[in-house]
Every structure is written in C-alpha cells, then in structure tokens.
C-alpha positions as CSV (number, residue, x, y, z in Angstrom):
1,X,6.1,-14.4,-25.9
2,X,4.2,-16.0,-23.0
3,X,7.5,-17.2,-21.3
4,X,8.9,-13.6,-21.4
5,X,5.7,-12.3,-19.7
6,X,5.9,-15.1,-17.2
7,X,9.5,-14.3,-16.2
8,X,8.5,-10.5,-16.1
9,X,5.7,-11.4,-13.7
10,X,7.8,-13.5,-11.5
11,X,10.5,-10.8,-11.3
12,X,7.7,-8.2,-10.4
13,X,6.3,-10.5,-7.7
14,X,10.0,-10.7,-6.3
15,X,10.2,-7.0,-6.4
16,X,6.8,-6.6,-4.7
17,X,7.9,-8.9,-1.9
18,X,11.2,-7.0,-1.4
19,X,9.3,-3.8,-1.1
20,X,6.8,-5.0,1.4
21,X,9.8,-6.1,3.4
22,X,11.5,-2.7,3.1
23,X,8.5,-1.0,4.0
24,X,8.1,-3.1,7.2
25,X,11.7,-2.2,8.1
26,X,11.0,1.4,7.5
27,X,8.1,1.3,9.8
28,X,10.1,-0.4,12.5
29,X,13.0,2.1,12.1
30,X,10.9,5.2,12.5
31,X,8.7,3.5,15.1
32,X,5.6,3.3,13.3
33,X,3.0,0.9,14.8
34,X,0.4,-0.5,12.9
35,X,-2.2,0.8,15.4
36,X,-0.7,4.5,15.0
37,X,-2.5,7.2,13.3
38,X,-0.9,9.4,10.7
39,X,-2.0,12.4,8.9
40,X,-3.3,12.6,5.4
41,X,0.1,14.0,4.1
42,X,1.8,11.1,5.8
43,X,-0.6,8.5,4.6
44,X,-0.2,9.9,0.9
45,X,3.6,9.7,1.4
46,X,3.3,6.1,2.6
47,X,1.1,5.2,-0.3
48,X,3.1,7.1,-2.9
49,X,0.0,8.9,-4.0
50,X,-0.9,12.6,-3.9
51,X,-3.0,14.1,-1.3
52,X,-5.8,14.8,-3.7
53,X,-5.9,11.1,-4.7
54,X,-5.9,10.0,-1.1
55,X,-8.9,12.2,-0.6
56,X,-10.5,10.8,-3.5
57,X,-10.1,7.3,-2.2
58,X,-11.6,8.4,1.1
59,X,-14.5,10.1,-0.2
60,X,-15.4,7.1,-2.5
61,X,-14.7,4.9,0.4
62,X,-11.9,2.9,-1.1
63,X,-9.8,3.3,2.0
64,X,-10.7,3.2,5.6
65,X,-10.2,6.5,7.4
66,X,-11.0,8.4,10.5
67,X,-12.4,12.0,10.8
68,X,-12.1,14.6,13.4
69,X,-13.6,17.9,12.6
70,X,-12.4,18.5,8.9
71,X,-9.2,16.6,9.1
72,X,-8.7,13.0,8.0
73,X,-6.5,10.4,9.7
74,X,-5.4,6.8,8.8
75,X,-4.3,3.8,10.6
76,X,-0.9,2.2,9.5
77,X,-2.8,-1.1,9.4
78,X,-5.5,0.3,7.2
79,X,-2.7,1.5,4.8
80,X,-1.1,-1.8,4.8
81,X,-4.7,-3.5,4.1
82,X,-5.3,-1.1,1.3
83,X,-2.0,-2.1,-0.4
84,X,-2.7,-5.7,0.2
85,X,-6.1,-5.4,-1.7
86,X,-4.3,-4.0,-4.8
87,X,-2.3,-7.3,-5.1
88,X,-2.5,-9.1,-8.4
89,X,-2.1,-12.8,-8.4
90,X,0.2,-14.4,-10.8
91,X,-0.9,-17.4,-12.8
92,X,1.2,-20.4,-12.5
93,X,3.7,-21.3,-15.0
94,X,2.9,-24.1,-17.4
95,X,5.5,-25.8,-19.4
C-alpha cells in the first residue's frame, strides 16, 4: 500500500511542476509581470478560487494584498508566493 501512495505522490509532484511551468509560460504570454497588480477577480482566477474565498484569505491575512478605497489589489509575485506556501513536501522513498 505504501508503494502505491509513494507512486501517487511522485506523480502529483510531477504534475505540480508542470503546472508551475505552464503558469509561468501563461504569465509571459499575456505579459503579466510579477510586479504587476491585478484585481480581485483576476487574482481569484489565477488562484482558481472564488472571489468570496479570496476576500476571506485577505481579511484573515492569509494572503498579502493592497487596498485602495474599498478595492483590493494583488501583486502577481504575492500570488505566486501564496501558492508556494501551500506546497506539501513529499517524503523520500525507502526501499
């Protein structure tokens, strides 16, 4: 059973790496700079969460954000850092 779980974890890690590369490519294609600010709707789309969830993250200070009046803005770099903090490390395989 442990071998199956190890294999699944390795495959998930591979998928994660591919997704990160795809996201980087997408940012470059649409000209998103890591210092560029995006709206709440755009940030929610990038993180694949609802706007309501993103507001919850912001109000509980789980994610760095900037406020202008009653609007929130997010830096691409901060969104990337948020995703990186969600990383789950895989234990090494033992045989």
